[in-house]
C-alpha positions as CSV (number, residue, x, y, z in Angstrom):
1,X,-58.0,-62.9,185.5
2,X,-56.0,-65.8,186.8
3,X,-52.7,-66.3,185.1
4,X,-51.0,-69.6,184.3
5,X,-47.4,-68.4,184.3
6,X,-46.1,-71.5,182.6
7,X,-47.7,-70.7,179.3
8,X,-48.7,-67.1,179.5
9,X,-52.4,-67.7,178.9
10,X,-55.0,-66.1,181.1
11,X,-57.4,-68.7,182.6
12,X,-60.9,-67.9,181.5
13,X,-63.2,-66.9,184.4
14,X,-66.9,-66.5,184.9
15,X,-66.4,-62.8,185.4
16,X,-64.7,-62.5,182.0
17,X,-67.4,-64.5,180.4
18,X,-70.3,-62.4,181.8
19,X,-68.4,-59.2,180.9
20,X,-67.9,-60.4,177.3
21,X,-71.6,-61.3,177.1
22,X,-72.6,-57.9,178.6
23,X,-70.5,-56.1,175.9
24,X,-72.9,-57.6,173.4
25,X,-76.3,-57.7,175.1
26,X,-76.0,-55.4,178.1
27,X,-75.1,-56.1,181.8
28,X,-78.6,-57.0,183.0
29,X,-79.4,-59.3,180.1
30,X,-75.9,-60.9,180.4
31,X,-76.5,-61.7,184.1
32,X,-79.9,-63.1,183.3
33,X,-78.7,-65.3,180.4
34,X,-75.8,-66.5,182.4
35,X,-77.9,-67.3,185.5
36,X,-80.5,-69.2,183.4
37,X,-77.8,-71.2,181.6
38,X,-76.1,-72.1,184.9
39,X,-79.4,-73.2,186.4
40,X,-80.4,-75.1,183.3
41,X,-77.2,-77.1,183.6
42,X,-77.7,-77.8,187.3
43,X,-74.5,-75.9,188.1
44,X,-73.9,-73.2,190.8
45,X,-72.3,-69.8,190.6
46,X,-69.5,-69.0,190.5
47,X,-68.7,-71.3,187.7
48,X,-65.0,-72.0,188.2
49,X,-63.6,-74.9,186.2
50,X,-62.8,-74.7,182.5
51,X,-65.0,-77.7,181.9
52,X,-68.0,-76.1,183.6
53,X,-67.4,-72.8,181.8
54,X,-67.3,-74.6,178.5
55,X,-70.7,-76.3,179.3
56,X,-72.2,-72.9,180.1
57,X,-70.7,-71.3,177.0
58,X,-72.2,-74.0,174.8
59,X,-75.6,-73.5,176.4
60,X,-75.3,-69.7,175.9
61,X,-74.5,-70.3,172.3
62,X,-77.9,-71.9,171.8
63,X,-79.9,-68.9,173.1
64,X,-79.5,-66.4,170.3
65,X,-77.2,-64.9,167.7
66,X,-75.4,-62.3,169.9
67,X,-75.0,-64.8,172.8
68,X,-73.7,-67.3,170.3
69,X,-70.8,-64.9,169.5
70,X,-69.9,-64.5,173.2
71,X,-70.3,-68.3,173.9
72,X,-68.1,-69.3,171.0
73,X,-65.4,-66.8,172.0
74,X,-65.4,-68.2,175.5
75,X,-65.3,-71.8,174.3
76,X,-62.3,-71.0,172.0
77,X,-60.5,-69.3,175.0
78,X,-61.1,-72.4,177.2
79,X,-60.0,-74.9,174.5
80,X,-56.8,-72.8,173.9
81,X,-56.1,-72.5,177.6
82,X,-56.6,-76.3,178.2
83,X,-54.4,-77.1,175.1
84,X,-51.6,-74.9,176.3
85,X,-51.8,-76.2,179.8
86,X,-51.5,-79.7,178.6
87,X,-48.3,-78.9,176.6
88,X,-46.7,-77.3,179.7
89,X,-47.6,-80.3,181.8
90,X,-46.2,-82.8,179.3
C-alpha cells in the first residue's frame, strides 16, 4: 500500500481492491469481475488513480450483492483518502 505520510491514510490501490473482492467471491472470480469492469469502462490495468478506482468500484457495485460490499468499501476508502489529502494540502 502506498502511504501518504502527511495524513497517515493508505492510498487505495488496485491490488487492495482486488484482494478485498477476492475475500468475498474468491480470487478467480474477483480477477474476472475486476477485468470486466475495467474493460467496460474503457480503462486499462493497472488502475492507478483514485478517480479511476472509484469508477471501477462503482461499476463493481452494480454487479451483485457481494461485489456491492467490496465496491462500496473501496469507494469509502477512496473518498476518505481524497478528503484527508485535501485537508493536508489546504
